[in-house]
ZAMARGU-4260 file (C-alpha; in steps of 0.2 Angstrom, whole numbers, plus 5000, padded with zeros to 4 digits):
<rodrens>
0) 4624/4776/4306 | 4627/4776/4287 | 4613/4770/4275 | 4625/4757/4269 | 4627/4750/4287
5) 4608/4751/4290 | 4605/4740/4275 | 4618/4727/4280 | 4610/4727/4298 | 4593/4723/4290
10) 4600/4710/4279 | 4609/4701/4294 | 4593/4702/4304 | 4583/4693/4289 | 4594/4678/4293
15) 4595/4670/4276 | 4578/4677/4270 | 4578/4688/4255 | 4570/4706/4256 | 4565/4716/4241
20) 4573/4733/4237 | 4556/4741/4238 | 4554/4735/4256 | 4571/4741/4260 | 4567/4758/4253
25) 4551/4759/4263 | 4560/4755/4279 | 4574/4768/4276 | 4564/4781/4267 | 4575/4781/4251
30) 4572/4775/4233 | 4575/4757/4225 | 4589/4765/4215 | 4597/4772/4230 | 4596/4755/4238
35) 4604/4747/4223 | 4618/4759/4224 | 4621/4755/4242 | 4620/4736/4239 | 4634/4738/4226
40) 4644/4747/4238 | 4642/4733/4251 | 4647/4720/4238 | 4663/4730/4234 | 4667/4730/4252
45) 4667/4711/4251 | 4650/4706/4258 | 4642/4691/4249 | 4625/4698/4243 | 4615/4691/4229
50) 4600/4697/4220 | 4586/4684/4218 | 4573/4687/4204 | 4556/4692/4212 | 4562/4689/4229
55) 4575/4703/4232 | 4592/4704/4241 | 4600/4690/4251 | 4615/4691/4262 | 4625/4675/4262
60) 4630/4674/4280 | 4649/4671/4284 | 4656/4674/4302 | 4673/4676/4294 | 4668/4691/4283
65) 4672/4708/4290 | 4656/4717/4295 | 4655/4734/4303 | 4638/4730/4311 | 4645/4714/4318
70) 4660/4722/4325 | 4650/4736/4333 | 4638/4723/4341 | 4653/4717/4352 | 4660/4734/4356
75) 4660/4741/4374 | 4657/4759/4366 | 4645/4758/4352 | 4649/4775/4346 | 4667/4769/4341
80) 4658/4758/4328 | 4653/4774/4319 | 4671/4777/4316 | 4676/4760/4308 | 4680/4759/4290
85) 4682/4742/4281 | 4691/4739/4265 | 4693/4723/4255 | 4711/4728/4250 | 4724/4741/4255
90) 4742/4743/4253 | 4744/4746/4271 | 4731/4751/4285 | 4744/4762/4293 | 4747/4771/4277
95) 4729/4776/4274 | 4726/4780/4293 | 4741/4792/4293 | 4734/4800/4277 | 4717/4802/4285
100) 4724/4808/4302 | 4734/4822/4292 | 4717/4826/4284 | 4709/4829/4301 | 4701/4811/4304
105) 4694/4811/4322 | 4701/4801/4336 | 4697/4783/4337 | 4695/4781/4319 | 4698/4763/4314
110) 4704/4757/4297 | 4702/4738/4294 | 4707/4728/4278 | 4703/4711/4273 | 4721/4710/4265
115) 4736/4721/4263 | 4748/4721/4248 | 4762/4731/4257 | 4759/4728/4276 | 4774/4734/4286
120) 4782/4730/4303 | 4796/4737/4313 | 4811/4743/4304 | 4802/4742/4287 | 4800/4723/4287
125) 4786/4716/4277 | 4771/4709/4286 | 4763/4695/4277 | 4744/4700/4275 | 4734/4687/4265
130) 4715/4689/4262 | 4702/4681/4274 | 4714/4674/4287 | 4720/4689/4297 | 4716/4705/4306
135) 4724/4721/4299 | 4719/4736/4309 | 4725/4754/4312 | 4718/4765/4326 | 4720/4784/4325
140) 4722/4793/4342 | 4726/4811/4347 | 4733/4810/4364 | 4740/4824/4374 | 4757/4819/4377
145) 4775/4822/4372 | 4785/4811/4360 | 4795/4804/4375 | 4779/4798/4383 | 4772/4790/4367
150) 4787/4778/4366 | 4777/4767/4379 | 4762/4766/4368 | 4768/4751/4359 | 4770/4741/4375
155) 4753/4746/4380 | 4746/4740/4364 | 4755/4724/4365 | 4747/4720/4382 | 4730/4725/4374
160) 4733/4713/4360 | 4738/4699/4372 | 4722/4702/4382 | 4711/4701/4367 | 4718/4685/4360
165) 4717/4677/4377 | 4699/4682/4380 | 4693/4677/4364 | 4703/4661/4360 | 4708/4655/4377
170) 4726/4654/4371 | 4741/4661/4381 | 4750/4676/4372 | 4767/4682/4376 | 4777/4697/4370
175) 4794/4697/4361 | 4802/4714/4365 | 4797/4726/4359 | 4782/4723/4347 | 4779/4705/4343
180) 4766/4693/4350 | 4769/4675/4351 | 4757/4660/4354 | 4764/4643/4357 | 4782/4648/4352
185) 4777/4656/4335 | 4775/4674/4331 | 4756/4677/4327 | 4755/4696/4328 | 4765/4712/4326
190) 4762/4730/4331 | 4768/4746/4322 | 4766/4763/4331 | 4769/4778/4321 | 4768/4796/4327
195) 4767/4814/4319 | 4774/4827/4330 | 4776/4846/4331 | 4795/4847/4332 | 4795/4865/4339
200) 4787/4860/4355 | 4788/4841/4355 | 4769/4838/4356 | 4761/4823/4347 | 4749/4828/4334
205) 4742/4811/4331 | 4748/4793/4333 | 4743/4778/4322 | 4743/4761/4331 | 4744/4747/4318
210) 4740/4729/4323 | 4742/4713/4312 | 4736/4696/4318 | 4738/4679/4309 | 4722/4672/4314
215) 4720/4656/4303 | 4734/4657/4290 | 4740/4640/4286 | 4758/4636/4290 | 4760/4631/4271
220) 4755/4648/4266 | 4769/4658/4274 | 4784/4663/4264 | 4799/4652/4266 | 4808/4666/4276
225) 4794/4667/4288 | 4790/4648/4290 | 4801/4644/4304 | 4795/4659/4316 | 4778/4664/4310
230) 4762/4655/4314 | 4743/4658/4317 | 4732/4657/4332 | 4723/4642/4324 | 4710/4639/4337
235) 4703/4621/4337 | 4686/4630/4337 | 4684/4643/4323 | 4687/4661/4330 | 4674/4674/4326
240) 4685/4687/4317 | 4673/4701/4320 | 4672/4697/4338 | 4691/4697/4340 | 4693/4713/4331
245) 4680/4721/4343 | 4689/4715/4358 | 4705/4721/4351 | 4698/4738/4349 | 4690/4737/4367
250) 4706/4732/4375 | 4716/4746/4365 | 4704/4759/4371 | 4704/4753/4389 | 4723/4753/4390
255) 4724/4770/4382 | 4711/4777/4394 | 4722/4772/4409 | 4738/4775/4400 | 4745/4788/4413
260) 4743/4775/4427 | 4755/4763/4418 | 4745/4748/4424 | 4751/4739/4408 | 4770/4739/4413
265) 4770/4724/4425 | 4759/4714/4413 | 4771/4718/4399 | 4786/4713/4410 | 4777/4696/4416
270) 4773/4692/4398 | 4791/4694/4391 | 4794/4679/4379 | 4813/4683/4379 | 4817/4682/4398
275) 4831/4669/4401 | 4834/4666/4382 | 4850/4668/4373 | 4848/4682/4359 | 4858/4691/4346
280) 4855/4710/4346 | 4857/4720/4330 | 4859/4739/4332 | 4863/4749/4317 | 4879/4741/4310
285) 4884/4732/4326 | 4878/4715/4333 | 4882/4706/4349 | 4876/4691/4359 | 4867/4692/4376
290) 4856/4684/4388 | 4839/4692/4393 | 4837/4696/4411 | 4820/4705/4410 | 4811/4721/4406
295) 4813/4737/4416 | 4800/4750/4422 | 4802/4759/4406 | 4799/4743/4395 | 4817/4743/4390
300) 4826/4726/4388 | 4839/4722/4401 | 4852/4710/4395 | 4869/4703/4401 | 4883/4703/4389
305) 4902/4700/4390 | 4904/4718/4396 | 4891/4716/4409 | 4873/4722/4411 | 4865/4733/4397
310) 4849/4742/4395 | 4842/4742/4377 | 4831/4756/4371 | 4829/4749/4353 | 4836/4736/4342
315) 4832/4720/4332 | 4832/4704/4343 | 4834/4687/4337 | 4833/4671/4348 | 4848/4660/4346
320) 4843/4643/4342 | 4859/4634/4347
</rodrens>
């Protein structure tokens, strides 16, 4: 565990009581100046730490503030907690994760941001990512699979996101093909899966699974173009953001460990938000209307059109509201 995280853990255990830099230094075997530098690093990450004269450092507890130690305390595998990196602000967690993966970052490295200035979704669409009210996370994996096999990872991740939301908030989550998560008729989360492959042999070098969740964003805060379709989980009781992040990581890793058994597919099919709905499909420069029949065994969308049944591998789908 990094020194910075050890200091944060001690401050959390003090539970509202200040501790001097001298005592922190004695516990960790480092100088007061080193403690001061680490404290400043924690403050830059967004932790509310104040220095009280003659008393020491005090952590102002906030269950909504991102905390590596708190996330780790809820993880099934504590070792994964060592690979978590938290940032106050990033352009995009996927962007940084891909950069780190290209530089050799280990599998299960997790990049988390309190806010994103250039969050992205499918087909380059913007993902609204304000500070303090959402979860913006990217997971680096290095699976032994071909690019064809990796196309199902988004579906596996979607099931994992639904499971995490349902376990922590008690709300029912559904999947809008292929990568959007809906709660109570509104989009509350999105998934962006990006892969780097060796084109000579078709083997995947690494994959970044990005997840964005609107946890407590107020309806009035969404941009006008999103206001009709986007929403947040907005539990009656406040949701512990760190606990939901940890459960999301737990569910993602569990789903990936059993990926070859495809146990997520029937769940993905059952959770289809589109089944029975009238939609408009946009593919490249073409668009057509259809009715959704369901999801097949390869997580493709089955629709009925004027020309008969079609199976869609990709495309942007919009629900017809008339």
